[in-house]
N, C-alpha and C positions, 0 to 999 in steps of 0.2 A: 750383554753379557753371559754367557755362556750358563746352564747349570752345572755345575758341580757338584752337587747332593751325590751322596751312597746311594746306589739304588739295591734292588732286590738281585741276588745271583740267581738267574733262570735255569738256570742247569742242575743249581742247587739244590731246586725248588723241585723238581721234576726229580733227583734221584731220590730227594724225600717220599714224595707220593707214591713212586716205583718200589721201596723200600716196603711202605707200608702195604703197598699191594700184595707185597710175596707172604705175606700174615693171614692165614686163609682163602689164598686162591679158589674160585671156583669159574672155568674159562675163562671173559676176557673182565671177571668182576672179583667179587670174594662174599666169602659164606663166612659174617664176625660180628654173631649173635652175641649179646650181652655177656660180660661175664663165661665167656669162652675160650680155648686157649689162646682162638689167635686174635681174640680180643685183649687178654692180657700181654701177648707180646706185644704187642699195638704201645699198649700204657705203659709197660716198660721199657718201651725204645725213646719215647720220649721224655722218660723223665733221667734215661741216660744223655739225649738231646739237651738238656734243657739250660746245661752249665757251660755248652756253647755261647748260648747268651745272657749269662750274667745270672741265669734265676735259679733260684734251688727247688728243687722236684718234690712233694710229696703227693705220692696217692691216697686221701681220705679214706674213711671208714664206710662212705657210698662209691667210691669207684672212682670219684673224681681226681684227675691230676690237678696240680695248680703249681703253677710258676711264680716263684716271687722274687722280686729285686731290692735290693738295699741302696739301690743308683739316689739319690737327693733327687726333689722337685717331682711334679705330679707324672702319678702313672695312669696310662691307659690297658686295662683287661681287652682281650682278645682271644679267642678260638672258637672252638666248635664241638664234633664228637667225633668217637672213635669207632666205633661200631657201625655193625651194618642192618639192614632191614637180610633178610633170609637170601641168600643165594640173588645175592644182588651186583649194586653195581663200587665201584672203589673210589669213587671221588665225595660221594656225600654224605659228608662231618670230615673226612680228612682234611680237603682239601682248604676249608677255612683254620683247619690248625696248625697246618705245614705254613700257611697263610701266616696266621698270627707268629709264629716262631722263627721263621726270615727277618718278620719286622720286629723283633726281637733282637736278634743277632746283629744288622745292619745297626737300628739307633740306640740300643742300649752301651754299644761301646763306641757310640759318636758323642764327643767330649761336646760339639757345637749343640747335641740334642738335650734338651733340658727335661732333665723327664724320663720315664721307661714303660716299654710294654711288658705287661704279664702273660702270661700263660694261660689259659685254659680248656680241657679237654673235661666237656661235661659228658656224664654216664648216661648213658639208657635212655639217649633223646629217640630209640629210633620203635621203645615202647614195646619191647622186650618183657619187663618187669611191672611198667608203671607209666605215669605221665609227664615228660622231662623230669625224671625224678633226678638226677643229677641236680640240673639248673634248680629246682626247686628246692632241693634241701637245701644247699647255697643260700639263697633267698628265705631262708627260712619259712618254704609252704610243708616241708615233710614231715610227720608224726613217725615216733618210734612203733607207734602202732602200725602206721603204714606200710613199712618195712617187714612187720612181724607178716603183715596179710598178704603181701608182692609176691605170687607164683608167675615163673617163665609160662608163656601165653603159647608156648610148643609142647613145654613138658612135664609142667608142672610142679619143677622145681621152683621150692623156695627160696628167696632173694638168701635168707636169714644162711640157709646151707650154701648158697653160692659166694657168699660174701666170704665164706670160711673154709670152703677151696679155694680162694680167692688169695686168702691168709691174710683180711682183711675186718677179721673180727675182732671186736673190741676198739676197732681205731677210731677216732673222734673224727666226727667227719667237723669240715673248715665252713665256717658258715660267714658272706660278706661281710669286710670290715666296712664301717659307715665314713663316708667320706673320702674312704683310701684312692675310689680312682675315680678319674672325671669323665669316666664311660663306658661302654660298652660297642666293640665294633664287630661283627662277623662275617665271614667270605661266606659263597656256598654257590653249587651250582645252578640255573636257573630255577631247572626242573620243569620245563617249558620251553616252547619255540620262539618266545616273542624275540627273544636276542637275535638271536640266529636268522629268522626268518627280514629283520630291519636290516641285516647287515650290521650291527652293535656289535663292542666290546664290554659294557657295563651296566649292569643295571645297579640304579640308584635307590633304596628301596624307602619310597615312604610309607608302605602300616604293612602289620603282618594278621591276616586274617586268624578272626578266632576259631575255635573249632564247637558244635553242639553235635551231643553225639545221645540215640537213643536205641532203647528195647522195646520192642511194640509187639505184644503178645495178642493172639489169637484167640480165645479156646470154642471149642464148639462143642463135638457128640464123636469117637471112635466109632466103626459101625462095618459091617463087610463088606465090603465093594461091592462084592453083584448079587446079593440078594435085599439090599436098602434102595427103596426109590430114590430116585432124584428127588421127588418133590418133597421131602419130607428130612433129606439131607441139611445137617450141622457139620460141614467142610469147614477145615478153618483154614486150611493151604487155599480156597478158590478164595476163600474169605479175604489174605492177605492178599492175593494177588489180586482184585478187583481194587485194594484199598491202593496198590502200588500206583496202579495204572490212574486213579483221581489223584494220589500227589501229581503227577508230570500235568495235567490235566489243569488243576487250580492254584499249584505254587506258581505259576508266572506271576499271577497278578499281584501277589503276595508278597512278593522279593524286589531286592533290589536289582541293580544290572549286572553287580561282580557275587551274586548269591548261585553258590552251586551246591544238590543236594545228591548224596547216594544210596542205594540199600547196597551195604556191602557182604551181607550174607542171611542167607533165607534157611530154616530149618521146618522142618516138617517131622512130624513125630506122630505113630511108629516110624512115617518115611516106608511103607511097604504099599508094595503094588496092589496089594487086595483088599489092601485097610483103608478108612477115609480117614485122612488124619482128622484127630480130636483136637490137636492143638497145633499153634505154629507160631515162628516166632524172625522178627526179620529185625535185622540194624541198621539204621537208618543215622545218615550223618549231614549237619548242614554247615557250611562254612561262609562266612561274609565278615568281611574289616570293619563293619558296622550296626553298633548294640544296637541303636535306635531298629533297624531292620529286622538282625534275626529274632525280634520278637514277634514280629507279625509273621513270619511261617509256621512257628513252634504254636503260638496261635491258633493259626489254621489248623497243623495237625491236630489238635485237642479238638475241635471243634467238629474234625472230620470221625474222629475216634468216636464222640457222641452220639452224630446223627446213625453212624452206626451201630451202634448200640441199640439205639431206638430202632433201625428198621430193623436190625437180626438179620438171618439165625443165628449169627455165634457176638458173641463180646470181646471189643478192643480195650487193653489196657497199654497207655505211652507213661514210659517211665526214660525221664533223661538221666542217664549216667557220666555222664562228663560236660562239663561247661571249660572250657577256654576260652578267656576274656583275649580279643585284639587289641594291637599293642600297636601305637603311632611310633614310627622312630626320627628322632629326633633332627630337628633341622638342622643345626648347627652342622652335626656330621653327614648330614647329606648332604652338606655345601661343602663339606672338606671332599670327600671322595669324586664330587663333581670337578672341583678343581682340580684332584689331581687326574681326572679323569682329561679335561681341558690339554694338560700338560704330557700325561704320557699314553692316549687314545686316541689324540686327535677329536676333543671332546665324543667322541662315537659314545654317549652313555645316555640312559633313559630315565625319568623316573619313574618307580611300576611298585604296584603292591605284590607282596606275598601274598600267593594264594595254598603255601603249604605253611607249617608251622617249625617256629625254629626257637632253641634254646633263645634264641636274640628277645622275642617276647618273657621270659621269665625275668630274665637282668633290667627288660625295662621298667619294672613295678619297682624298681630298687637306685636305676643312674638313666644318664642319656643313654642311648642303645643306638646302632647302627648297621645295618647291612649291606654288604656290594654280591652283585652275582656277577655268574661270567654265562659265557652262553652253551647250553644243551644240545649237543648232537643232536638233531631229529628231536628233538624235547622230552627225549626220554631218560625217565629215572629210575628207581626201586626196582633194576631188571640187571641184570648181568652186562648186557647191552651198553648200559650209561658210560657215556664220553665227552670229553671234551678236547678239542684241538690243544698240543704244545703251545703254538705261537699264544693262542687265546687263555692258555694257564700262565704262561709269562706273563702278558699284559697285565692281569689280574694281579697277579702278584708285585709289578710295578705301582699300579697305580692303588693298593695296598699299602703297601709299604711307607708311599709319600703319603695315603691320607693320615694314618700313624703318624706320622711328621708333623704336618699342619696340626692335629688335633691335641696334641702335646706343647704345639707353638700358639697354642689356645687362637 
């Protein structure tokens, strides 16, 4: 018997994505930092589109857009984010919002579908002011004091000033309504090359990594670079460099098969060619989707600092500055994506973990959550050359809408 279910309109999905791409265009990507004018234009665009799906939209007091439905029956929450990294790609974030909008347009107007898809665009997933501020606010993890303290990492503008400039000062933040939603579904580009290299169409996300971040400081003695003998130097920069090399040598034995670690920034003080640095700092990050594994490299990191302090000549301190717990994706939602992929993508799907953080891991703390990936050309993301083939975007939209239908149908 032929399948006559209404499907996603691929041309409409591509048109919506290109409309969002026009806000803050940078080369073939976008520059759309949180609370910039292009970001505001994107939020306003979405609010104006929501009525097409029978949704009433509002921008809340932290910059989230939430579209809600009065249709009887179960509700599925779906979405992603609309801001970008600086000078980055056009699909990271908007793809998931547009897929959610399309699912709502197709399913909310279909009387054979019991219930509705509600749409969310979470603010600041990219971390310009903080860590997942929009989705964490929705699940009750952001205090007013955290908003007071938040600053734009690029220019230092306070979040309060940014909210005022957006016209959101004094606006209430929307919190999750207990038991309103049967789950949360998010789509995203893979940001890696697993799907493309395997000629696959859909990634069914099984887990999202936790991210642990550290500030490691090295204290030595600032002195003249020409007159201080090598034997008596306390070079904080050299101590940092040796520590980095030791991490790469010793971490593999303490980590799991999916653990990754990165030294993201190194600074020397005073950082002048004629002065021995008296202080140095590195920002260091560990990612894994297994909480039991992550404790081992952190313990080793602190052991290495203790060993360096005992040996000298510089001292080392390790401060944990961010903890992001990993999240497991709901098996029922994974099954719905898999089943939709078998119907609409020839079964060219793969169950796989996510090595990047996503809003779905915040929503997973209060409801079942799932994620769908589509291929990234060359595995590139967080860069203006980020892209996905139109055909893969359309296939992903078809699978996403069908997965939403299956989830609402229980």
